[in-house]
N, CA, C and O atoms as a Tinker XYZ file with bonds, in Angstrom:
   532  protein
     1  N    -25.598000  117.617000   70.666000    73     2
     2  CA   -24.376000  116.967000   70.948000    64     1     3
     3  C    -24.757000  115.915000   72.138000    63     2     4     5
     4  O    -25.148000  116.363000   73.216000    81     3
     5  N    -24.658000  114.744000   71.961000    73     3     6
     6  CA   -24.818000  113.631000   73.165000    64     5     7
     7  C    -25.485000  114.030000   74.447000    63     6     8     9
     8  O    -24.882000  114.376000   75.463000    81     7
     9  N    -26.765000  113.953000   74.310000    73     7    10
    10  CA   -27.786000  114.129000   75.159000    64     9    11
    11  C    -27.547000  115.310000   76.264000    63    10    12    13
    12  O    -27.860000  115.263000   77.453000    81    11
    13  N    -26.972000  116.277000   75.631000    73    11    14
    14  CA   -26.810000  117.453000   76.577000    64    13    15
    15  C    -25.573000  117.794000   77.387000    63    14    16    17
    16  O    -25.418000  118.796000   78.084000    81    15
    17  N    -24.477000  116.520000   77.130000    73    15    18
    18  CA   -23.272000  116.924000   77.705000    64    17    19
    19  C    -22.441000  117.924000   77.117000    63    18    20    21
    20  O    -22.151000  118.013000   75.924000    81    19
    21  N    -22.044000  118.746000   78.148000    73    19    22
    22  CA   -21.205000  119.992000   77.730000    64    21    23
    23  C    -19.981000  119.643000   76.931000    63    22    24    25
    24  O    -19.292000  118.639000   77.112000    81    23
    25  N    -19.777000  120.599000   76.009000    73    23    26
    26  CA   -18.812000  120.630000   75.042000    64    25    27
    27  C    -17.962000  121.822000   75.164000    63    26    28    29
    28  O    -18.566000  122.893000   75.109000    81    27
    29  N    -16.621000  121.864000   75.326000    73    27    30
    30  CA   -15.917000  123.183000   75.089000    64    29    31
    31  C    -15.042000  123.048000   74.238000    63    30    32    33
    32  O    -14.174000  122.185000   74.371000    81    31
    33  N    -15.084000  123.905000   73.142000    73    31    34
    34  CA   -14.086000  123.892000   72.077000    64    33    35
    35  C    -12.950000  124.788000   72.284000    63    34    36    37
    36  O    -13.310000  125.950000   72.471000    81    35
    37  N    -11.596000  124.585000   72.311000    73    35    38
    38  CA   -10.835000  125.674000   72.567000    64    37    39
    39  C     -9.766000  125.972000   71.452000    63    38    40    41
    40  O     -8.957000  125.088000   71.169000    81    39
    41  N     -9.739000  127.083000   70.864000    73    39    42
    42  CA    -9.027000  127.607000   69.893000    64    41    43
    43  C     -9.420000  126.682000   68.722000    63    42    44    45
    44  O    -10.635000  126.729000   68.532000    81    43
    45  N     -8.716000  125.792000   67.812000    73    43    46
    46  CA    -8.895000  125.104000   66.849000    64    45    47
    47  C    -10.383000  124.358000   67.323000    63    46    48    49
    48  O    -11.333000  124.281000   66.544000    81    47
    49  N    -10.408000  123.978000   68.323000    73    47    50
    50  CA   -11.590000  123.044000   68.708000    64    49    51
    51  C    -12.882000  123.990000   68.519000    63    50    52    53
    52  O    -13.959000  123.484000   68.204000    81    51
    53  N    -12.740000  125.402000   68.723000    73    51    54
    54  CA   -13.835000  126.162000   68.569000    64    53    55
    55  C    -14.134000  126.069000   67.050000    63    54    56    57
    56  O    -15.263000  125.832000   66.621000    81    55
    57  N    -13.129000  126.255000   66.322000    73    55    58
    58  CA   -13.332000  126.284000   64.904000    64    57    59
    59  C    -13.746000  125.293000   64.188000    63    58    60    61
    60  O    -14.287000  125.490000   63.100000    81    59
    61  N    -13.539000  123.975000   64.734000    73    59    62
    62  CA   -14.053000  122.650000   64.257000    64    61    63
    63  C    -15.849000  122.685000   64.489000    63    62    64    65
    64  O    -16.623000  121.949000   63.877000    81    63
    65  N    -16.175000  123.520000   65.318000    73    63    66
    66  CA   -17.699000  123.639000   65.574000    64    65    67
    67  C    -18.356000  123.943000   64.174000    63    66    68    69
    68  O    -19.291000  123.224000   63.823000    81    67
    69  N    -17.964000  124.877000   63.421000    73    67    70
    70  CA   -18.309000  125.451000   62.267000    64    69    71
    71  C    -18.459000  124.468000   61.120000    63    70    72    73
    72  O    -17.994000  123.331000   61.057000    81    71
    73  N    -19.241000  125.155000   60.168000    73    71    74
    74  CA   -19.308000  124.234000   58.907000    64    73    75
    75  C    -18.292000  124.091000   58.024000    63    74    76    77
    76  O    -18.103000  123.040000   57.413000    81    75
    77  N    -17.575000  125.126000   57.897000    73    75    78
    78  CA   -16.263000  124.859000   57.142000    64    77    79
    79  C    -15.122000  126.078000   57.321000    63    78    80    81
    80  O    -15.311000  127.215000   57.752000    81    79
    81  N    -14.016000  125.535000   56.902000    73    79    82
    82  CA   -13.020000  126.632000   57.040000    64    81    83
    83  C    -12.396000  126.603000   55.756000    63    82    84    85
    84  O    -12.373000  125.646000   54.983000    81    83
    85  N    -11.742000  128.073000   55.546000    73    83    86
    86  CA   -10.897000  128.207000   54.356000    64    85    87
    87  C     -9.510000  128.031000   54.327000    63    86    88    89
    88  O     -8.803000  128.273000   53.348000    81    87
    89  N     -9.096000  127.574000   55.494000    73    87    90
    90  CA    -7.546000  127.323000   55.881000    64    89    91
    91  C     -7.115000  126.459000   54.982000    63    90    92    93
    92  O     -7.641000  125.347000   55.016000    81    91
    93  N     -6.050000  126.726000   53.938000    73    91    94
    94  CA    -5.293000  125.823000   53.395000    64    93    95
    95  C     -6.522000  125.193000   52.497000    63    94    96    97
    96  O     -6.613000  123.979000   52.682000    81    95
    97  N     -7.453000  125.700000   51.606000    73    95    98
    98  CA    -8.319000  125.189000   50.929000    64    97    99
    99  C     -9.652000  125.069000   51.924000    63    98   100   101
   100  O     -9.621000  125.365000   53.118000    81    99
   101  N    -10.801000  124.593000   51.234000    73    99   102
   102  CA   -12.039000  124.539000   51.987000    64   101   103
   103  C    -12.238000  123.152000   52.627000    63   102   104   105
   104  O    -12.286000  122.151000   51.912000    81   103
   105  N    -12.348000  123.086000   53.906000    73   103   106
   106  CA   -12.341000  122.022000   54.560000    64   105   107
   107  C    -13.651000  121.858000   55.641000    63   106   108   109
   108  O    -13.849000  122.727000   56.490000    81   107
   109  N    -14.441000  120.768000   55.535000    73   107   110
   110  CA   -15.505000  120.704000   56.306000    64   109   111
   111  C    -15.256000  120.701000   57.894000    63   110   112   113
   112  O    -14.254000  120.193000   58.398000    81   111
   113  N    -16.276000  121.321000   58.621000    73   111   114
   114  CA   -16.214000  121.044000   60.056000    64   113   115
   115  C    -17.117000  120.202000   60.410000    63   114   116   117
   116  O    -17.607000  119.480000   59.542000    81   115
   117  N    -17.591000  120.088000   61.909000    73   115   118
   118  CA   -18.472000  119.405000   62.356000    64   117   119
   119  C    -19.929000  119.749000   62.183000    63   118   120   121
   120  O    -20.838000  118.993000   62.527000    81   119
   121  N    -20.126000  121.107000   61.548000    73   119   122
   122  CA   -21.441000  121.575000   61.396000    64   121   123
   123  C    -22.540000  121.729000   62.653000    63   122   124   125
   124  O    -23.766000  121.641000   62.587000    81   123
   125  N    -21.679000  121.991000   63.839000    73   123   126
   126  CA   -22.605000  121.976000   65.126000    64   125   127
   127  C    -23.043000  123.263000   65.123000    63   126   128   129
   128  O    -24.184000  123.437000   65.551000    81   127
   129  N    -22.318000  124.379000   64.683000    73   127   130
   130  CA   -22.711000  125.768000   64.541000    64   129   131
   131  C    -22.690000  126.248000   63.058000    63   130   132   133
   132  O    -21.751000  126.041000   62.289000    81   131
   133  N    -23.839000  126.915000   62.749000    73   131   134
   134  CA   -23.697000  127.378000   61.470000    64   133   135
   135  C    -22.837000  128.590000   61.213000    63   134   136   137
   136  O    -22.901000  129.534000   62.000000    81   135
   137  N    -22.020000  128.631000   60.144000    73   135   138
   138  CA   -21.062000  129.580000   59.983000    64   137   139
   139  C    -19.749000  129.030000   59.382000    63   138   140   141
   140  O    -19.603000  127.884000   58.958000    81   139
   141  N    -18.826000  129.990000   59.405000    73   139   142
   142  CA   -17.476000  129.315000   58.876000    64   141   143
   143  C    -16.294000  130.187000   59.565000    63   142   144   145
   144  O    -16.398000  131.181000   60.284000    81   143
   145  N    -15.129000  129.493000   59.113000    73   143   146
   146  CA   -13.513000  130.030000   59.663000    64   145   147
   147  C    -13.022000  130.790000   58.487000    63   146   148   149
   148  O    -13.162000  130.418000   57.322000    81   147
   149  N    -12.476000  131.808000   58.847000    73   147   150
   150  CA   -11.787000  132.643000   57.641000    64   149   151
   151  C    -10.403000  133.079000   58.428000    63   150   152   153
   152  O    -10.176000  133.030000   59.637000    81   151
   153  N     -9.439000  133.581000   57.203000    73   151   154
   154  CA    -8.340000  134.299000   57.827000    64   153   155
   155  C     -8.574000  135.755000   57.991000    63   154   156   157
   156  O     -9.469000  136.332000   57.373000    81   155
   157  N     -7.791000  136.341000   58.803000    73   155   158
   158  CA    -7.843000  137.708000   59.047000    64   157   159
   159  C     -7.626000  138.496000   57.798000    63   158   160   161
   160  O     -6.719000  138.082000   57.076000    81   159
   161  N     -8.327000  139.622000   57.378000    73   159   162
   162  CA    -8.179000  140.315000   55.960000    64   161   163
   163  C     -6.812000  140.717000   55.745000    63   162   164   165
   164  O     -6.322000  141.427000   56.623000    81   163
   165  N     -6.141000  140.426000   54.814000    73   163   166
   166  CA    -4.728000  140.867000   54.476000    64   165   167
   167  C     -4.447000  142.260000   54.182000    63   166   168   169
   168  O     -3.314000  142.725000   54.305000    81   167
   169  N     -5.628000  143.059000   53.729000    73   167   170
   170  CA    -5.853000  144.470000   53.564000    64   169   171
   171  C     -5.783000  145.445000   54.734000    63   170   172   173
   172  O     -5.670000  146.656000   54.548000    81   171
   173  N     -5.849000  144.913000   55.896000    73   171   174
   174  CA    -5.864000  145.635000   57.319000    64   173   175
   175  C     -4.538000  145.682000   57.774000    63   174   176   177
   176  O     -4.417000  146.329000   58.814000    81   175
   177  N     -3.316000  145.112000   57.240000    73   175   178
   178  CA    -2.044000  145.198000   57.868000    64   177   179
   179  C     -1.820000  144.958000   59.203000    63   178   180   181
   180  O     -1.165000  145.611000   60.015000    81   179
   181  N     -2.617000  143.657000   59.363000    73   179   182
   182  CA    -2.573000  143.199000   60.880000    64   181   183
   183  C     -1.385000  142.314000   60.958000    63   182   184   185
   184  O     -0.998000  141.728000   59.947000    81   183
   185  N     -0.778000  142.183000   62.114000    73   183   186
   186  CA     0.232000  141.210000   62.389000    64   185   187
   187  C     -0.450000  139.856000   62.464000    63   186   188   189
   188  O     -1.311000  139.697000   63.329000    81   187
   189  N     -0.116000  138.771000   61.557000    73   187   190
   190  CA    -0.829000  137.587000   61.682000    64   189   191
   191  C      0.195000  136.305000   61.628000    63   190   192   193
   192  O      0.808000  136.035000   60.595000    81   191
   193  N      0.319000  135.564000   62.796000    73   191   194
   194  CA    -0.939000  135.201000   63.343000    64   193   195
   195  C     -1.059000  136.306000   64.675000    63   194   196   197
   196  O     -0.162000  136.833000   65.333000    81   195
   197  N     -2.442000  136.410000   64.770000    73   195   198
   198  CA    -2.699000  137.289000   66.015000    64   197   199
   199  C     -2.166000  136.598000   67.532000    63   198   200   201
   200  O     -2.608000  135.525000   67.943000    81   199
   201  N     -1.363000  137.241000   68.109000    73   199   202
   202  CA    -0.564000  136.591000   69.252000    64   201   203
   203  C     -0.696000  137.673000   70.279000    63   202   204   205
   204  O     -0.225000  138.789000   70.060000    81   203
   205  N     -1.388000  137.350000   71.514000    73   203   206
   206  CA    -1.262000  138.300000   72.640000    64   205   207
   207  C     -2.431000  138.560000   73.135000    63   206   208   209
   208  O     -3.394000  137.932000   72.695000    81   207
   209  N     -2.625000  139.612000   74.234000    73   207   210
   210  CA    -3.751000  139.820000   75.018000    64   209   211
   211  C     -4.680000  140.651000   74.211000    63   210   212   213
   212  O     -4.267000  141.538000   73.463000    81   211
   213  N     -5.979000  140.354000   74.369000    73   211   214
   214  CA    -7.184000  141.219000   73.933000    64   213   215
   215  C     -8.414000  141.297000   75.049000    63   214   216   217
   216  O     -8.673000  140.306000   75.731000    81   215
   217  N     -8.985000  142.253000   75.159000    73   215   218
   218  CA   -10.162000  142.493000   75.988000    64   217   219
   219  C    -11.455000  141.772000   75.462000    63   218   220   221
   220  O    -11.935000  141.893000   74.335000    81   219
   221  N    -11.869000  141.093000   76.366000    73   219   222
   222  CA   -13.036000  140.302000   75.978000    64   221   223
   223  C    -14.131000  141.381000   76.044000    63   222   224   225
   224  O    -13.904000  142.322000   76.804000    81   223
   225  N    -15.324000  141.379000   75.332000    73   223   226
   226  CA   -16.388000  142.268000   75.228000    64   225   227
   227  C    -17.861000  141.359000   75.302000    63   226   228   229
   228  O    -18.443000  141.026000   74.269000    81   227
   229  N    -18.189000  141.136000   76.185000    73   227   230
   230  CA   -19.336000  140.252000   76.448000    64   229   231
   231  C    -20.786000  140.849000   75.773000    63   230   232   233
   232  O    -21.397000  141.876000   76.072000    81   231
   233  N    -21.065000  139.932000   74.866000    73   231   234
   234  CA   -22.287000  140.351000   74.266000    64   233   235
   235  C    -23.616000  140.045000   74.385000    63   234   236   237
   236  O    -24.557000  140.483000   73.724000    81   235
   237  N    -23.610000  138.944000   75.635000    73   235   238
   238  CA   -24.876000  138.533000   75.812000    64   237   239
   239  C    -24.423000  137.524000   77.084000    63   238   240   241
   240  O    -23.304000  137.012000   77.100000    81   239
   241  N    -25.413000  137.296000   78.144000    73   239   242
   242  CA   -25.132000  136.169000   79.454000    64   241   243
   243  C    -24.692000  134.904000   78.775000    63   242   244   245
   244  O    -25.208000  134.494000   77.735000    81   243
   245  N    -23.811000  134.365000   79.349000    73   243   246
   246  CA   -23.381000  132.869000   78.931000    64   245   247
   247  C    -22.613000  132.267000   80.288000    63   246   248   249
   248  O    -21.834000  132.944000   80.959000    81   247
   249  N    -22.856000  131.310000   80.487000    73   247   250
   250  CA   -22.540000  130.461000   81.925000    64   249   251
   251  C    -21.012000  130.551000   81.964000    63   250   252   253
   252  O    -20.512000  130.886000   83.038000    81   251
   253  N    -20.314000  130.328000   81.060000    73   251   254
   254  CA   -18.803000  130.315000   81.177000    64   253   255
   255  C    -18.329000  131.619000   81.466000    63   254   256   257
   256  O    -17.227000  131.793000   81.985000    81   255
   257  N    -19.106000  132.563000   81.156000    73   255   258
   258  CA   -18.616000  134.014000   81.195000    64   257   259
   259  C    -19.012000  134.628000   82.805000    63   258   260   261
   260  O    -18.684000  135.758000   83.167000    81   259
   261  N    -19.660000  133.799000   83.539000    73   259   262
   262  CA   -19.919000  134.359000   85.048000    64   261   263
   263  C    -18.860000  134.873000   85.538000    63   262   264   265
   264  O    -17.788000  134.381000   85.184000    81   263
   265  N    -18.861000  135.767000   86.287000    73   263   266
   266  CA   -17.835000  136.509000   87.118000    64   265   267
   267  C    -16.611000  137.118000   86.138000    63   266   268   269
   268  O    -15.692000  137.815000   86.567000    81   267
   269  N    -16.758000  136.774000   84.945000    73   267   270
   270  CA   -15.635000  137.641000   83.704000    64   269   271
   271  C    -16.373000  139.055000   83.820000    63   270   272   273
   272  O    -17.597000  139.185000   83.801000    81   271
   273  N    -15.370000  140.183000   83.952000    73   271   274
   274  CA   -15.964000  141.527000   84.057000    64   273   275
   275  C    -15.652000  141.954000   82.622000    63   274   276   277
   276  O    -14.770000  141.421000   81.948000    81   275
   277  N    -16.437000  142.956000   82.197000    73   275   278
   278  CA   -16.659000  143.570000   81.071000    64   277   279
   279  C    -15.072000  143.946000   80.623000    63   278   280   281
   280  O    -14.434000  144.681000   81.377000    81   279
   281  N    -14.455000  143.447000   79.414000    73   279   282
   282  CA   -13.283000  143.705000   79.040000    64   281   283
   283  C    -12.035000  143.200000   79.699000    63   282   284   285
   284  O    -10.947000  143.741000   79.504000    81   283
   285  N    -12.214000  142.045000   80.567000    73   283   286
   286  CA   -11.161000  141.360000   81.183000    64   285   287
   287  C    -10.337000  140.694000   79.696000    63   286   288   289
   288  O    -10.854000  140.398000   78.618000    81   287
   289  N     -8.971000  140.608000   80.100000    73   287   290
   290  CA    -8.345000  140.083000   78.958000    64   289   291
   291  C     -8.211000  138.472000   78.828000    63   290   292   293
   292  O     -8.427000  137.710000   79.770000    81   291
   293  N     -7.817000  138.057000   77.508000    73   291   294
   294  CA    -7.576000  136.794000   77.291000    64   293   295
   295  C     -6.701000  136.619000   76.659000    63   294   296   297
   296  O     -6.496000  137.644000   76.010000    81   295
   297  N     -5.731000  135.586000   76.352000    73   295   298
   298  CA    -4.436000  135.274000   75.558000    64   297   299
   299  C     -5.031000  134.450000   74.132000    63   298   300   301
   300  O     -5.646000  133.387000   74.209000    81   299
   301  N     -4.764000  135.064000   73.000000    73   299   302
   302  CA    -4.906000  134.455000   71.639000    64   301   303
   303  C     -3.824000  134.037000   70.868000    63   302   304   305
   304  O     -2.875000  134.813000   70.977000    81   303
   305  N     -3.620000  133.084000   70.125000    73   303   306
   306  CA    -2.587000  132.796000   69.465000    64   305   307
   307  C     -3.564000  132.170000   68.028000    63   306   308   309
   308  O     -4.087000  131.059000   68.108000    81   307
   309  N     -3.699000  132.951000   66.880000    73   307   310
   310  CA    -4.606000  132.122000   65.871000    64   309   311
   311  C     -4.326000  133.102000   64.551000    63   310   312   313
   312  O     -3.988000  134.276000   64.702000    81   311
   313  N     -4.491000  132.533000   63.332000    73   311   314
   314  CA    -4.691000  133.483000   62.236000    64   313   315
   315  C     -6.012000  133.509000   61.332000    63   314   316   317
   316  O     -6.295000  134.281000   60.416000    81   315
   317  N     -6.887000  132.213000   61.970000    73   315   318
   318  CA    -8.199000  132.460000   61.379000    64   317   319
   319  C     -9.027000  132.692000   62.527000    63   318   320   321
   320  O     -8.732000  132.470000   63.702000    81   319
   321  N    -10.387000  133.294000   61.939000    73   319   322
   322  CA   -11.317000  133.565000   63.239000    64   321   323
   323  C    -12.810000  133.203000   62.731000    63   322   324   325
   324  O    -13.150000  133.314000   61.553000    81   323
   325  N    -13.650000  132.761000   63.760000    73   323   326
   326  CA   -15.145000  132.344000   63.430000    64   325   327
   327  C    -15.898000  133.225000   62.941000    63   326   328   329
   328  O    -15.892000  134.309000   63.525000    81   327
   329  N    -16.653000  133.094000   61.911000    73   327   330
   330  CA   -17.823000  133.853000   61.378000    64   329   331
   331  C    -19.167000  133.219000   61.708000    63   330   332   333
   332  O    -19.882000  132.765000   60.814000    81   331
   333  N    -19.483000  133.191000   62.895000    73   331   334
   334  CA   -20.902000  132.534000   62.986000    64   333   335
   335  C    -22.077000  133.127000   62.169000    63   334   336   337
   336  O    -22.198000  134.339000   61.990000    81   335
   337  N    -22.878000  132.260000   61.718000    73   335   338
   338  CA   -23.830000  132.685000   60.963000    64   337   339
   339  C    -25.114000  133.258000   61.765000    63   338   340   341
   340  O    -25.907000  134.038000   61.237000    81   339
   341  N    -25.215000  132.877000   62.853000    73   339   342
   342  CA   -26.227000  133.362000   63.936000    64   341   343
   343  C    -25.802000  134.188000   64.889000    63   342   344   345
   344  O    -24.970000  133.779000   65.699000    81   343
   345  N    -26.228000  135.303000   64.945000    73   343   346
   346  CA   -25.617000  136.283000   66.005000    64   345   347
   347  C    -25.827000  135.935000   67.227000    63   346   348   349
   348  O    -25.048000  136.365000   68.078000    81   347
   349  N    -26.834000  135.143000   67.587000    73   347   350
   350  CA   -27.158000  134.735000   69.027000    64   349   351
   351  C    -26.098000  133.866000   69.462000    63   350   352   353
   352  O    -25.727000  134.025000   70.625000    81   351
   353  N    -25.486000  132.908000   68.714000    73   351   354
   354  CA   -24.254000  132.239000   68.887000    64   353   355
   355  C    -23.204000  132.955000   69.618000    63   354   356   357
   356  O    -22.439000  132.375000   70.388000    81   355
   357  N    -23.160000  134.302000   69.364000    73   355   358
   358  CA   -21.701000  134.978000   69.686000    64   357   359
   359  C    -22.301000  135.421000   71.169000    63   358   360   361
   360  O    -23.400000  135.938000   71.373000    81   359
   361  N    -21.246000  135.065000   72.190000    73   359   362
   362  CA   -21.382000  135.477000   73.596000    64   361   363
   363  C    -20.221000  136.409000   73.766000    63   362   364   365
   364  O    -20.461000  137.213000   74.667000    81   363
   365  N    -19.287000  136.547000   73.329000    73   363   366
   366  CA   -18.233000  137.769000   73.353000    64   365   367
   367  C    -17.442000  137.622000   72.212000    63   366   368   369
   368  O    -17.165000  136.630000   71.538000    81   367
   369  N    -17.089000  138.953000   72.114000    73   367   370
   370  CA   -16.022000  139.389000   70.890000    64   369   371
   371  C    -14.841000  140.091000   71.254000    63   370   372   373
   372  O    -14.801000  140.584000   72.381000    81   371
   373  N    -13.862000  140.219000   70.476000    73   371   374
   374  CA   -12.653000  140.837000   70.608000    64   373   375
   375  C    -12.538000  141.915000   69.545000    63   374   376   377
   376  O    -13.250000  141.755000   68.554000    81   375
   377  N    -11.716000  143.043000   69.590000    73   375   378
   378  CA   -11.405000  143.679000   68.653000    64   377   379
   379  C     -9.889000  143.476000   68.252000    63   378   380   381
   380  O     -9.033000  143.792000   69.078000    81   379
   381  N     -9.488000  142.923000   66.931000    73   379   382
   382  CA    -8.205000  143.155000   66.465000    64   381   383
   383  C     -8.263000  143.796000   65.036000    63   382   384   385
   384  O     -8.147000  143.041000   64.071000    81   383
   385  N     -8.408000  144.936000   64.869000    73   383   386
   386  CA    -8.382000  145.580000   63.480000    64   385   387
   387  C     -9.954000  145.401000   63.097000    63   386   388   389
   388  O    -10.538000  146.376000   62.624000    81   387
   389  N    -10.488000  144.464000   63.246000    73   387   390
   390  CA   -12.029000  144.227000   62.963000    64   389   391
   391  C    -12.486000  143.604000   64.279000    63   390   392   393
   392  O    -11.652000  143.230000   65.104000    81   391
   393  N    -13.927000  143.474000   64.508000    73   391   394
   394  CA   -14.505000  142.725000   65.832000    64   393   395
   395  C    -14.567000  141.274000   65.076000    63   394   396   397
   396  O    -14.859000  141.007000   63.910000    81   395
   397  N    -14.155000  140.375000   66.252000    73   395   398
   398  CA   -14.399000  138.856000   65.697000    64   397   399
   399  C    -14.909000  138.254000   66.965000    63   398   400   401
   400  O    -14.849000  138.823000   68.055000    81   399
   401  N    -15.409000  137.083000   66.758000    73   399   402
   402  CA   -16.143000  136.012000   67.654000    64   401   403
   403  C    -14.894000  135.570000   68.697000    63   402   404   405
   404  O    -13.842000  135.146000   68.219000    81   403
   405  N    -15.064000  135.685000   70.033000    73   403   406
   406  CA   -14.004000  135.170000   70.960000    64   405   407
   407  C    -14.680000  134.019000   71.973000    63   406   408   409
   408  O    -14.004000  133.125000   72.481000    81   407
   409  N    -15.913000  134.157000   72.157000    73   407   410
   410  CA   -16.988000  132.852000   72.765000    64   409   411
   411  C    -18.166000  132.774000   71.966000    63   410   412   413
   412  O    -18.890000  133.695000   71.589000    81   411
   413  N    -18.271000  131.391000   71.731000    73   411   414
   414  CA   -19.678000  131.094000   71.072000    64   413   415
   415  C    -20.454000  130.067000   72.231000    63   414   416   417
   416  O    -19.816000  129.451000   73.085000    81   415
   417  N    -21.740000  130.018000   72.109000    73   415   418
   418  CA   -22.551000  129.243000   72.918000    64   417   419
   419  C    -24.063000  128.890000   72.431000    63   418   420   421
   420  O    -24.980000  129.709000   72.373000    81   419
   421  N    -24.129000  127.789000   72.160000    73   419   422
   422  CA   -25.753000  127.336000   71.803000    64   421   423
   423  C    -25.927000  126.012000   72.659000    63   422   424   425
   424  O    -25.119000  125.089000   72.565000    81   423
   425  N    -26.954000  125.977000   73.442000    73   423   426
   426  CA   -27.263000  124.774000   74.410000    64   425   427
   427  C    -26.157000  124.343000   75.156000    63   426   428   429
   428  O    -25.657000  125.033000   76.044000    81   427
   429  N    -25.743000  123.201000   74.826000    73   427   430
   430  CA   -24.546000  122.512000   75.661000    64   429   431
   431  C    -23.425000  122.888000   74.914000    63   430   432   433
   432  O    -22.444000  122.425000   75.495000    81   431
   433  N    -23.023000  123.620000   73.714000    73   431   434
   434  CA   -22.063000  123.790000   73.014000    64   433   435
   435  C    -21.329000  125.014000   73.208000    63   434   436   437
   436  O    -21.851000  126.098000   72.945000    81   435
   437  N    -20.064000  124.909000   73.685000    73   435   438
   438  CA   -19.320000  126.130000   74.065000    64   437   439
   439  C    -18.006000  126.460000   73.213000    63   438   440   441
   440  O    -17.486000  125.427000   72.792000    81   439
   441  N    -17.528000  127.297000   72.953000    73   439   442
   442  CA   -16.241000  127.385000   72.149000    64   441   443
   443  C    -15.530000  128.816000   72.637000    63   442   444   445
   444  O    -16.189000  129.833000   72.857000    81   443
   445  N    -14.336000  128.746000   72.747000    73   443   446
   446  CA   -13.429000  129.999000   73.124000    64   445   447
   447  C    -12.286000  129.906000   72.258000    63   446   448   449
   448  O    -11.546000  128.925000   72.180000    81   447
   449  N    -12.151000  131.266000   71.438000    73   447   450
   450  CA   -11.050000  131.191000   70.540000    64   449   451
   451  C     -9.716000  131.352000   70.981000    63   450   452   453
   452  O     -8.765000  131.083000   70.247000    81   451
   453  N     -9.572000  131.826000   72.272000    73   451   454
   454  CA    -8.271000  131.997000   73.132000    64   453   455
   455  C     -8.017000  130.865000   73.670000    63   454   456   457
   456  O     -8.591000  129.798000   73.451000    81   455
   457  N     -7.042000  131.105000   74.474000    73   455   458
   458  CA    -6.377000  129.967000   75.270000    64   457   459
   459  C     -6.770000  130.197000   76.653000    63   458   460   461
   460  O     -6.127000  131.090000   77.206000    81   459
   461  N     -7.716000  129.583000   77.396000    73   459   462
   462  CA    -7.967000  129.943000   78.736000    64   461   463
   463  C     -6.833000  129.249000   79.745000    63   462   464   465
   464  O     -6.707000  129.665000   80.897000    81   463
   465  N     -6.090000  128.253000   79.268000    73   463   466
   466  CA    -4.965000  127.637000   80.033000    64   465   467
   467  C     -3.742000  128.756000   80.126000    63   466   468   469
   468  O     -2.880000  128.652000   80.999000    81   467
   469  N     -3.737000  129.807000   79.182000    73   467   470
   470  CA    -2.590000  130.839000   78.958000    64   469   471
   471  C     -3.357000  132.304000   79.477000    63   470   472   473
   472  O     -2.742000  133.370000   79.438000    81   471
   473  N     -4.506000  132.227000   79.873000    73   471   474
   474  CA    -5.300000  133.636000   80.369000    64   473   475
   475  C     -5.506000  133.958000   81.824000    63   474   476   477
   476  O     -6.459000  134.550000   82.330000    81   475
   477  N     -4.585000  133.530000   82.323000    73   475   478
   478  CA    -4.252000  133.525000   84.074000    64   477   479
   479  C     -5.826000  133.697000   84.641000    63   478   480   481
   480  O     -6.640000  132.818000   84.357000    81   479
   481  N     -6.187000  134.729000   85.365000    73   479   482
   482  CA    -7.313000  134.390000   86.260000    64   481   483
   483  C     -8.784000  134.404000   85.256000    63   482   484   485
   484  O     -9.844000  133.861000   85.567000    81   483
   485  N     -8.538000  135.100000   84.119000    73   483   486
   486  CA    -9.956000  134.983000   83.416000    64   485   487
   487  C    -10.122000  133.673000   82.989000    63   486   488   489
   488  O    -11.171000  133.050000   83.155000    81   487
   489  N     -8.884000  133.116000   82.308000    73   487   490
   490  CA    -8.911000  131.720000   81.941000    64   489   491
   491  C     -9.437000  130.629000   82.708000    63   490   492   493
   492  O    -10.134000  129.698000   82.306000    81   491
   493  N     -8.928000  130.909000   84.099000    73   491   494
   494  CA    -9.083000  129.759000   84.992000    64   493   495
   495  C    -10.683000  130.067000   85.508000    63   494   496   497
   496  O    -11.263000  129.061000   85.916000    81   495
   497  N    -11.260000  131.006000   85.531000    73   495   498
   498  CA   -12.632000  131.409000   86.148000    64   497   499
   499  C    -13.583000  130.830000   84.953000    63   498   500   501
   500  O    -14.612000  130.226000   85.258000    81   499
   501  N    -13.215000  131.030000   83.561000    73   499   502
   502  CA   -13.869000  130.366000   82.332000    64   501   503
   503  C    -14.065000  128.616000   82.468000    63   502   504   505
   504  O    -15.071000  127.954000   82.212000    81   503
   505  N    -12.749000  128.161000   82.954000    73   503   506
   506  CA   -12.414000  126.686000   83.168000    64   505   507
   507  C    -13.301000  125.938000   84.250000    63   506   508   509
   508  O    -13.899000  124.870000   84.126000    81   507
   509  N    -13.227000  126.766000   85.321000    73   507   510
   510  CA   -13.972000  126.716000   86.486000    64   509   511
   511  C    -15.659000  126.478000   86.430000    63   510   512   513
   512  O    -16.343000  125.608000   86.969000    81   511
   513  N    -16.079000  127.727000   85.464000    73   511   514
   514  CA   -17.447000  127.819000   85.154000    64   513   515
   515  C    -17.937000  126.612000   84.319000    63   514   516   517
   516  O    -19.010000  126.067000   84.582000    81   515
   517  N    -17.098000  126.182000   83.261000    73   515   518
   518  CA   -17.331000  125.202000   82.518000    64   517   519
   519  C    -17.641000  123.829000   83.278000    63   518   520   521
   520  O    -18.664000  123.161000   83.122000    81   519
   521  N    -16.569000  123.527000   84.132000    73   519   522
   522  CA   -16.725000  122.379000   84.884000    64   521   523
   523  C    -17.680000  122.163000   85.853000    63   522   524   525
   524  O    -17.897000  121.050000   86.332000    81   523
   525  N    -18.447000  123.488000   86.266000    73   523   526
   526  CA   -19.588000  123.580000   87.225000    64   525   527
   527  C    -20.858000  123.221000   86.268000    63   526   528   529
   528  O    -21.847000  122.800000   86.869000    81   527
   529  N    -20.946000  123.334000   84.906000    73   527   530
   530  CA   -22.157000  122.847000   84.403000    64   529   531
   531  C    -22.705000  121.512000   84.516000    63   530   532
   532  O    -23.795000  121.247000   84.010000    81   531
């Protein structure tokens, strides 16, 4: 992506990074990351949209997660989640009936499924970390 310029996709902006989404049919994404976006399974009896606070579970080091403690909370509002094809792209997950990807990163591309602007101290720290890139 543009000569290494950092990019941060937030919520739907993270979902656009992938190859396609099955929301309201099949729709192409930007294909910057391999994988797709799909709805939470109906058979789990989860409340959808997923709205509320969930604990981040860091899977690997990632600059935007510096200073974020294991299992800090972030605020989510979404009905669809990202399923990356490459596990190394996953920087953090969350469990909502199933584990799903909460943070992705590859090279200069970052994405967060949650809303950092609504996630208080955790979200502010993530935004500051991104701005420091």
